[in-house]
BAFI-3210 file (N, C-alpha, C; in Angstrom, 3 decimals, decimal comma, padded with zeros to 6 digits):
// residues 205
n [1|2|3|4|5|6|7|8|9|10|11|12|13|14|15|16|17|18|19|20|21|22|23|24|25|26|27|28|29|30|31|32|33|34|35|36|37|38|39|40|41|42|43|44|45|46|47|48|49|50|51|52|53|54|55|56|57|58|59|60|61|62|63|64|65|66|67|68|69|70|71|72|73|74|75|76|77|78|79|80|81|82|83|84|85|86|87|88|89|90|91|92|93|94|95|96|97|98|99|100|101|102|103|104|105|106|107|108|109|110|111|112|113|114|115|116|117|118|119|120|121|122|123|124|125|126|127|128|129|130|131|132|133|134|135|136|137|138|139|140|141|142|143|144|145|146|147|148|149|150|151|152|153|154|155|156|157|158|159|160|161|162|163|164|165|166|167|168|169|170|171|172|173|174|175|176|177|178|179|180|181|182|183|184|185|186|187|188|189|190|191|192|193|194|195|196|197|198|199|200|201|202|203|204|205]
n.u [021,148|018,527|016,131|013,552|013,491|013,755|011,356|009,530|010,267|009,590|006,842|006,010|006,854|005,213|002,688|002,796|003,186|000,787|-001,126|-000,343|-000,507|-003,186|-004,468|-003,652|-004,866|-007,562|-007,827|-007,558|-009,874|-011,850|-011,387|-012,210|-014,879|-016,063|-018,203|-018,589|-018,012|-016,466|-014,309|-013,214|-012,554|-010,688|-008,745|-007,930|-007,033|-004,930|-003,214|-002,585|-002,074|000,502|002,033|000,684|001,144|003,940|004,156|002,944|004,776|006,973|006,040|004,621|001,997|-001,228|-001,117|000,476|-001,242|-003,690|-003,250|-002,799|-005,100|-004,837|-003,541|-005,325|-007,405|-006,259|-005,825|-008,463|-009,446|-007,784|-008,651|-011,330|-010,837|-009,569|-011,699|-013,429|-011,840|-011,685|-014,394|-014,806|-013,225|-010,541|-008,291|-006,750|-007,477|-006,562|-004,148|-000,859|-001,236|-001,944|000,380|002,390|001,519|001,484|004,168|005,376|004,232|005,306|008,071|008,221|007,075|008,759|011,140|010,259|009,512|011,987|013,324|011,940|012,861|015,516|016,132|016,358|018,766|019,629|020,673|019,504|016,875|016,108|016,096|014,177|011,770|011,492|011,005|008,627|006,886|006,779|005,648|003,427|000,889|000,108|-000,162|-002,319|-004,262|-004,520|-005,386|-007,844|-009,139|-009,427|-007,355|-004,350|-001,585|000,605|003,306|003,846|003,885|005,170|006,377|009,021|008,783|008,566|011,243|012,411|011,798|013,250|015,906|016,149|015,888|018,173|020,172|019,693|020,486|023,214|024,175|023,593|025,433|026,878|025,216|022,030|019,887|020,681|020,864|018,184|016,979|018,375|017,948|015,129|014,698|015,951|014,244|011,887|012,732|013,754|011,454|009,723|011,250|011,238|008,572|008,251|010,138|009,484|010,800|011,666|011,840|013,392|011,317|009,379|008,225]
n.v [015,064|017,165|018,868|019,188|017,260|014,998|015,052|014,702|012,129|010,627|011,068|009,796|007,167|006,577|006,667|004,454|002,492|002,826|001,875|-000,842|-001,772|-001,155|-002,927|-005,328|-005,090|-004,954|-007,480|-009,133|-008,312|-009,241|-011,983|-012,315|-012,055|-009,495|-006,636|-004,268|-001,730|-002,399|-003,569|-001,360|000,323|-001,259|-001,483|001,218|001,904|000,121|001,106|003,748|003,626|002,960|005,196|007,211|006,502|006,809|009,597|010,641|009,844|011,364|013,873|015,192|017,019|017,950|014,370|013,337|011,874|013,039|015,619|015,392|014,247|012,630|010,218|008,561|008,600|007,354|004,841|004,078|003,842|001,758|-000,277|-000,616|-001,415|-003,862|-005,288|-005,392|-006,852|-009,277|-010,161|-010,484|-012,541|-012,239|-012,215|-014,353|-014,640|-016,452|-017,187|-016,110|-013,409|-011,710|-011,916|-010,891|-008,211|-007,339|-007,599|-005,790|-003,407|-003,422|-003,183|-000,724|001,171|000,894|002,003|004,577|005,592|005,557|007,438|009,755|009,982|010,692|013,446|014,013|013,127|010,955|007,754|005,577|006,486|006,715|004,012|003,020|004,513|003,816|001,083|001,052|002,413|000,655|-001,752|-000,931|-000,425|-003,012|-004,276|-002,854|-003,506|-006,325|-006,405|-005,078|-006,946|-008,915|-010,781|-012,586|-010,501|-010,437|-009,946|-011,226|-013,855|-016,887|-016,267|-014,289|-010,931|-008,232|-008,379|-008,495|-005,921|-004,458|-005,226|-004,240|-001,477|-001,032|-001,651|000,443|002,647|002,070|002,343|004,911|007,043|006,852|006,968|008,237|007,507|004,965|003,644|003,626|002,106|-000,392|-001,099|-001,312|-003,389|-005,436|-005,804|-006,678|-009,023|-010,647|-011,018|-012,379|-014,711|-015,737|-016,448|-018,336|-020,356|-020,813|-019,532|-018,527|-016,912|-018,258|-020,025|-021,021|-024,232]
n.w [-011,190|-012,147|-010,077|-011,133|-013,150|-011,575|-010,114|-012,204|-013,008|-010,744|-010,732|-013,130|-012,582|-010,376|-011,511|-013,202|-011,260|-009,882|-011,691|-011,892|-009,179|-008,646|-010,339|-009,191|-006,700|-007,463|-008,558|-006,294|-004,942|-006,708|-006,527|-003,919|-004,160|-004,177|-004,834|-007,593|-006,527|-004,288|-005,614|-006,947|-004,772|-003,379|-005,331|-005,634|-003,020|-002,725|-004,646|-003,818|-001,138|000,043|-000,669|000,715|003,386|003,412|002,921|005,202|007,141|006,333|006,763|004,800|003,978|002,748|001,997|-001,091|-002,762|-002,328|-003,048|-005,732|-007,641|-009,859|-009,443|-007,956|-009,783|-012,011|-010,862|-010,415|-013,048|-013,928|-012,235|-013,046|-015,654|-015,201|-014,093|-016,335|-018,135|-016,814|-016,686|-019,346|-019,779|-020,507|-018,999|-016,576|-013,336|-011,559|-012,414|-013,367|-013,518|-011,299|-009,693|-011,354|-011,775|-009,113|-008,429|-010,183|-009,224|-006,621|-007,148|-008,574|-006,775|-004,594|-005,550|-006,328|-003,874|-002,589|-004,148|-003,455|-000,877|-001,244|-001,224|001,420|002,233|003,817|004,259|005,644|005,962|003,286|002,456|004,231|003,674|001,020|001,245|002,819|001,153|-000,949|000,135|001,583|000,301|-000,474|002,002|003,149|001,257|001,665|004,332|004,135|002,593|004,360|004,670|005,510|005,507|002,670|003,176|005,533|004,999|003,437|000,955|-000,397|-000,003|001,327|001,838|-000,697|-001,587|000,294|-000,289|-002,904|-002,391|-000,874|-002,740|-004,490|-002,906|-002,566|-005,149|-005,733|-005,530|-007,825|-010,175|-010,468|-012,110|-013,092|-010,653|-009,865|-011,922|-011,807|-009,135|-009,097|-010,983|-009,622|-007,425|-008,717|-010,146|-008,076|-006,562|-008,375|-008,838|-006,269|-005,978|-008,037|-007,370|-004,790|-002,665|000,637|003,861|006,859|009,208|012,099|012,156]
ca.u [019,803|017,827|014,971|012,372|013,577|013,497|009,929|008,866|010,562|008,786|005,448|005,807|006,978|004,062|001,543|002,971|002,925|-000,641|-001,829|-000,009|-001,058|-004,647|-004,882|-003,468|-005,911|-008,837|-007,810|-007,867|-011,285|-012,643|-011,246|-012,972|-016,291|-016,566|-018,917|-017,786|-017,523|-015,370|-013,183|-012,607|-011,961|-009,488|-007,752|-007,417|-006,273|-003,672|-002,369|-002,130|-001,867|001,909|002,465|000,090|001,911|005,235|004,027|002,657|006,049|007,852|005,413|004,067|000,557|-001,844|-000,355|000,479|-002,414|-004,812|-002,890|-002,858|-006,124|-004,530|-003,154|-006,550|-008,161|-005,577|-006,099|-009,868|-009,551|-007,131|-009,526|-012,461|-010,315|-009,366|-013,047|-013,920|-011,023|-012,027|-015,719|-014,692|-012,318|-009,292|-007,209|-007,050|-007,077|-005,930|-002,836|000,255|-001,554|-001,841|001,767|003,150|001,111|001,914|005,629|005,676|003,887|006,285|009,345|008,087|006,845|009,968|012,094|009,701|009,615|013,398|013,646|011,394|013,710|016,861|016,325|016,613|020,181|019,849|020,583|018,532|015,543|015,829|015,741|012,940|010,593|011,347|010,390|007,248|006,091|006,597|004,798|002,281|-000,369|-000,245|-000,614|-003,669|-005,119|-004,773|-006,179|-009,209|-009,711|-009,453|-006,365|-003,058|-000,738|001,610|004,647|004,025|003,810|006,446|007,029|009,834|008,045|009,211|012,691|012,775|011,736|014,368|017,151|016,152|016,141|019,585|020,942|019,514|021,330|024,622|024,530|023,144|026,554|027,416|024,249|020,702|019,057|021,111|020,495|016,744|016,670|018,924|017,235|013,781|014,788|016,315|013,024|010,970|013,291|013,817|010,080|009,230|011,990|010,772|007,277|008,445|010,884|008,968|011,805|011,095|012,708|013,175|010,239|009,149|007,172]
ca.v [015,159|018,363|018,573|019,052|015,953|014,006|015,067|014,086|010,697|010,055|011,121|008,736|005,888|006,335|006,364|003,049|001,697|002,912|000,946|-002,220|-002,097|-001,122|-004,188|-006,413|-004,919|-005,330|-008,936|-009,686|-008,034|-010,160|-013,302|-012,312|-011,907|-008,159|-006,016|-003,317|-000,684|-002,992|-003,743|-000,037|000,805|-002,034|-001,104|002,555|001,907|-000,585|001,962|004,979|003,412|003,051|006,587|007,996|006,181|007,464|011,040|010,927|009,696|012,467|015,143|015,821|017,125|016,627|013,437|013,595|011,253|013,965|016,837|015,091|013,211|011,798|008,872|007,823|008,471|006,306|003,571|003,762|003,368|000,448|-001,230|-000,876|-002,176|-005,230|-005,870|-005,682|-007,926|-010,533|-010,639|-010,888|-013,701|-011,914|-012,527|-015,408|-014,127|-017,530|-017,438|-015,253|-011,988|-011,012|-011,868|-009,979|-006,846|-007,029|-007,471|-004,512|-002,364|-003,458|-002,648|000,690|002,014|000,869|002,973|005,933|006,002|005,840|008,699|010,834|010,097|011,158|014,848|014,127|012,841|009,973|006,436|004,752|006,982|006,355|002,590|002,823|005,021|002,995|-000,178|001,265|002,785|-000,554|-002,795|-000,360|-000,629|-004,432|-004,585|-002,302|-004,349|-007,619|-006,176|-004,776|-008,188|-009,866|-011,830|-012,373|-009,761|-011,227|-009,758|-012,109|-015,231|-017,503|-015,665|-013,100|-009,761|-007,062|-008,581|-008,089|-004,462|-003,971|-005,436|-003,286|-000,138|-000,987|-001,570|001,813|003,532|001,765|002,808|006,289|007,968|006,725|007,511|008,050|006,768|003,568|003,106|003,390|000,999|-001,648|-001,405|-001,751|-004,702|-006,385|-006,097|-007,467|-010,346|-011,421|-011,377|-013,408|-015,946|-016,244|-017,097|-019,511|-021,406|-020,888|-019,089|-017,858|-016,798|-019,336|-019,858|-022,167|-025,096]
ca.w [-011,749|-011,740|-009,258|-011,986|-013,789|-010,538|-009,824|-013,342|-012,967|-009,669|-011,180|-014,131|-011,883|-009,517|-012,374|-013,602|-010,066|-009,556|-012,588|-011,518|-007,871|-008,735|-010,957|-008,215|-005,697|-008,087|-008,701|-004,970|-004,679|-007,530|-005,908|-002,671|-004,542|-003,886|-005,950|-008,362|-005,622|-003,517|-006,535|-007,177|-003,525|-003,082|-006,322|-005,334|-001,767|-002,972|-005,468|-003,163|000,292|000,436|-000,810|001,798|004,602|003,248|003,063|006,614|007,847|005,942|007,096|003,600|004,178|002,682|001,171|-002,538|-003,389|-002,209|-003,780|-007,168|-007,852|-011,031|-008,999|-007,646|-011,036|-012,782|-010,186|-010,659|-014,432|-013,995|-011,538|-013,935|-016,788|-014,717|-013,985|-017,687|-018,711|-016,143|-017,100|-020,750|-019,740|-021,198|-018,075|-015,606|-012,023|-010,796|-012,999|-012,986|-013,685|-010,016|-009,220|-012,207|-011,451|-007,751|-008,433|-010,839|-008,267|-005,531|-007,641|-008,935|-005,601|-003,770|-006,103|-006,273|-002,478|-002,320|-004,823|-002,624|000,298|-001,588|-000,862|002,855|002,392|004,872|003,636|006,364|005,641|001,889|002,425|004,985|002,961|-000,177|001,671|003,271|-000,020|-001,743|000,738|002,281|-000,414|-000,418|003,362|003,281|000,405|002,305|005,538|003,687|002,061|005,481|004,420|006,144|004,554|001,954|003,736|006,680|004,546|003,074|-000,211|-000,149|-000,478|001,911|001,711|-002,063|-001,587|001,113|-001,034|-004,006|-001,854|-000,465|-003,985|-004,965|-002,089|-002,831|-006,496|-005,880|-005,690|-009,182|-011,132|-009,887|-013,065|-013,067|-009,339|-009,875|-012,840|-011,287|-007,897|-009,440|-011,618|-008,567|-006,667|-009,556|-010,438|-006,836|-006,181|-009,291|-008,560|-004,976|-006,213|-008,893|-006,691|-003,429|-001,679|001,792|005,021|007,848|010,183|012,964|011,588]
c.u [019,131|016,553|013,730|012,336|013,249|012,023|009,157|009,055|009,702|007,317|005,134|005,867|005,715|002,785|001,599|002,650|001,461|-001,460|-001,601|-000,647|-002,587|-005,162|-004,720|-004,545|-007,272|-008,946|-008,150|-009,343|-012,199|-012,573|-012,091|-014,458|-016,872|-017,314|-018,031|-017,230|-016,340|-014,123|-012,451|-011,911|-010,673|-008,373|-007,116|-006,565|-004,942|-002,688|-001,791|-001,770|-000,435|002,433|001,915|000,837|003,277|005,145|003,727|003,946|006,971|007,254|004,902|002,552|-000,042|-001,009|-000,540|-000,753|-003,627|-004,525|-003,040|-003,841|-005,827|-004,151|-004,390|-007,383|-007,581|-005,865|-007,544|-010,059|-008,946|-007,986|-010,715|-012,029|-010,101|-010,698|-013,572|-013,152|-011,363|-013,384|-015,738|-013,729|-011,044|-008,079|-007,687|-006,554|-006,446|-004,538|-001,797|-000,061|-001,369|-000,391|002,619|002,821|001,608|003,418|006,069|005,398|004,891|007,598|009,266|007,932|008,015|010,938|011,541|009,762|011,033|013,817|013,122|012,301|015,092|017,115|016,620|018,056|020,531|019,617|019,535|017,115|015,156|015,360|014,386|011,722|010,395|010,617|008,922|006,345|005,793|005,587|003,500|000,939|-000,834|-000,755|-002,045|-004,668|-005,506|-005,607|-007,634|-009,910|-009,775|-008,545|-005,115|-002,158|000,370|002,981|004,905|003,978|005,152|007,146|007,823|009,141|008,712|010,725|013,180|012,800|012,927|015,693|017,249|016,454|017,602|020,491|020,871|020,447|022,810|025,084|024,246|024,287|027,161|026,478|022,844|019,779|019,389|020,711|019,014|016,385|017,128|018,216|015,844|013,764|015,092|015,083|012,124|011,477|013,314|012,428|009,525|009,932|011,531|009,440|007,467|009,103|010,529|010,045|011,093|012,114|012,415|012,025|010,078|007,987|006,245]
c.v [016,437|017,978|018,359|017,688|014,857|013,905|014,418|012,578|010,014|010,002|009,985|007,361|005,580|006,110|004,905|002,133|001,685|001,949|-000,494|-002,619|-002,064|-002,426|-005,352|-006,320|-005,333|-006,843|-009,620|-009,492|-008,980|-011,569|-013,422|-012,049|-010,545|-007,616|-004,960|-002,197|-001,194|-003,172|-002,421|000,483|000,058|-001,699|000,237|002,554|001,166|000,321|003,151|004,790|003,577|004,470|007,478|007,759|006,865|008,963|011,444|010,853|010,884|013,836|015,905|015,842|018,214|015,694|013,687|013,023|012,160|015,282|016,644|013,947|012,290|010,383|008,019|007,603|007,373|004,932|003,129|003,190|001,974|-000,627|-001,614|-001,715|-003,638|-005,959|-006,285|-006,838|-009,278|-011,047|-011,046|-012,058|-013,477|-012,182|-013,571|-014,958|-015,203|-017,854|-016,463|-013,767|-011,202|-010,854|-010,920|-008,530|-006,433|-006,810|-006,173|-003,360|-002,275|-002,816|-001,148|001,572|001,985|001,942|004,393|006,461|006,361|007,166|009,902|011,066|010,660|012,580|015,039|013,730|011,854|008,582|005,554|005,174|006,614|004,907|002,365|003,294|004,287|001,709|000,017|001,682|001,547|-001,524|-002,248|-000,626|-002,067|-004,845|-004,097|-003,129|-005,641|-007,472|-005,887|-006,032|-009,284|-011,068|-011,533|-011,660|-010,623|-011,116|-010,658|-013,577|-015,674|-016,826|-014,427|-011,903|-008,493|-007,165|-008,166|-006,572|-003,872|-004,087|-004,444|-001,873|000,021|-000,879|-000,154|002,766|003,321|002,319|004,299|007,267|007,916|007,369|007,208|007,262|005,280|002,905|002,748|002,182|-000,338|-002,061|-001,941|-003,136|-005,772|-006,789|-007,031|-008,890|-011,218|-011,883|-012,495|-014,743|-016,579|-016,972|-018,406|-020,673|-021,549|-020,593|-018,393|-017,774|-017,918|-019,000|-021,129|-022,962|-025,594]
c.w [-011,261|-010,992|-010,113|-012,652|-012,801|-010,223|-010,962|-013,348|-011,910|-010,085|-012,158|-013,471|-011,082|-010,313|-012,823|-012,424|-009,689|-010,410|-012,141|-010,194|-007,879|-009,329|-009,991|-007,136|-006,228|-008,236|-007,385|-004,647|-005,457|-006,956|-004,650|-002,906|-004,141|-005,089|-006,601|-007,482|-004,814|-004,361|-006,738|-005,920|-003,217|-004,070|-006,006|-004,076|-001,912|-003,703|-004,700|-001,696|000,762|000,368|000,285|003,101|004,561|003,507|004,505|007,427|007,576|006,253|005,894|003,729|003,288|001,799|-000,325|-003,234|-003,336|-002,926|-005,284|-007,403|-009,035|-010,618|-008,722|-008,900|-011,910|-012,192|-010,425|-012,060|-014,569|-013,324|-012,411|-015,139|-016,400|-014,629|-015,360|-018,327|-018,098|-016,618|-018,569|-020,927|-020,558|-020,304|-017,073|-014,231|-011,143|-011,337|-012,486|-013,046|-012,391|-009,591|-010,053|-011,869|-010,067|-007,686|-009,110|-009,879|-007,134|-005,965|-007,889|-007,704|-004,623|-004,242|-006,057|-004,844|-002,104|-002,957|-004,039|-001,420|000,028|-001,113|000,621|003,207|003,483|004,303|004,313|006,017|004,218|001,788|003,099|004,199|001,634|000,140|002,036|002,121|-000,861|-001,163|001,335|001,620|-000,353|000,953|003,566|002,466|001,114|003,568|005,175|003,180|003,123|005,227|005,226|005,140|003,962|002,604|004,934|006,296|003,957|001,902|000,172|-000,796|000,032|001,781|000,334|-002,178|-000,840|000,362|-002,196|-003,543|-001,436|-001,692|-004,546|-004,220|-002,403|-004,176|-006,707|-006,152|-007,092|-010,210|-010,632|-010,813|-013,027|-011,760|-009,303|-010,735|-012,268|-010,001|-008,171|-010,071|-010,576|-007,759|-007,465|-009,759|-009,190|-006,418|-007,068|-009,040|-007,257|-005,121|-006,969|-008,149|-005,213|-002,388|-000,536|002,907|006,007|008,786|011,000|012,394|012,696]
res [x|x|x|x|x|x|x|x|x|x|x|x|x|x|x|x|x|x|x|x|x|x|x|x|x|x|x|x|x|x|x|x|x|x|x|x|x|x|x|x|x|x|x|x|x|x|x|x|x|x|x|x|x|x|x|x|x|x|x|x|x|x|x|x|x|x|x|x|x|x|x|x|x|x|x|x|x|x|x|x|x|x|x|x|x|x|x|x|x|x|x|x|x|x|x|x|x|x|x|x|x|x|x|x|x|x|x|x|x|x|x|x|x|x|x|x|x|x|x|x|x|x|x|x|x|x|x|x|x|x|x|x|x|x|x|x|x|x|x|x|x|x|x|x|x|x|x|x|x|x|x|x|x|x|x|x|x|x|x|x|x|x|x|x|x|x|x|x|x|x|x|x|x|x|x|x|x|x|x|x|x|x|x|x|x|x|x|x|x|x|x|x|x|x|x|x|x|x|x|x|x|x|x|x|x]
***
């Protein structure tokens, strides 16, 4: 894959992820009875938080979210759209909307983070930055909303991201596009199945 193509792919993925994560963040804010400013802030931080953490780890300064305001702008628009859809009763924030958006964001940002790590040529780093990009925004969202982060609860979340990143690395030597698609689908499907069937890792009762 040419570098330009790779950068374009990452840009498109992160825009999609920004929309999905912004909507999940806005949904949490609405559930927590925040005002419009709180809804927008939570939506934006959820969308760009994981990428900022990734860039700090990789020494990319200033982080991409600050170099390219399009991510925050996209997240802001998605947050406002979520607010409008909720007040017009077009979506049910107590239904599957949050989980679908959150799962899309998790899958997309896991793979976009892994793609950023490819240029460093280190499998462990690829998996790590993919995982931290995927879960970082959700952790920041939950902390801002004064909730226990989803990754520490029973639903498989970080584990789904980790498995998807590992699949990406294993398939990378064959075809980067296929690795990204299959890895991303794996994250999304595993996360949705975990919610539906209440899968979780062992814990002390």
